[in-house]
N, C-alpha and C positions, 0 to 999 in steps of 0.2 A: 575828258578835258574840262567839261563844265564842272564836274564835281571837284576837280582840283582848284578851280577858281573859287568855288564855294568854300572849300576848306581854308584857303588862304584868306579869304574875306572874313570868315568866322574867327580865325586865329588873330587877325589884326585888331579886332575890336570886340569886347565882351558883349556889347549891345547887339552884335550881329551873330550871336551864337546859333540862331535858328538856321543859318546857312550851313552849318556843320551837320545838323540833323537832315537837312535837305540833301546834302552830299551823300550821307549814309543811306537815305531813302533811294537815291538814284542807284547806288551800288547794289542794294537788295533787289531793286527792280531788274537790273541787268542780270543778276544771278538767277532770278526767277524766270526770266524770259529766255535764257540760254537753252535750257532743255526743249522748250517749245520751238525755238528756231531750228534746233537740230532735228526735231521730229518732223518738221516741215521741209527742211532743206535736203536731207538725205534721200527721201523718196522722190523728191523733185529731180535730184541729180540722176538717180537711177532711171527715172522715166525719160529724161532727156537723152541719156545714152541709148536707151532702147529705141527711141524715135529716130535718132541719127543712124543707128545700125539698120533699122528697117528701111529708111530712105536709101541708104547705101546699097542694100541688097536688091532693091527694086520693089515695085508695087505688088507683084504677085508672090513675094516671099511670105511664108507663113511661119508664125512663131510656134515652135514645137517645144513645149515644156516637158517636164517629167510626166511619163504616162501617156504622152501624145502618140507614141508608136513610131517615132522617127528619130531616135537619138543617134 
């Protein structure tokens, strides 16, 4: 939203052209941050699901992954 305001302001006056570059900088920042946010968010969502499942099964439930002998 802010970048749109910057683009409108840069388009309105030639002296404010720097706002257009600032809007582009914001878009590049968002594009660069997106993979990082995914890399943090996906494991956090998986961990949250595991914790909820563990709480639902009870405190004495044991996670049995591959090779744990209890599939």
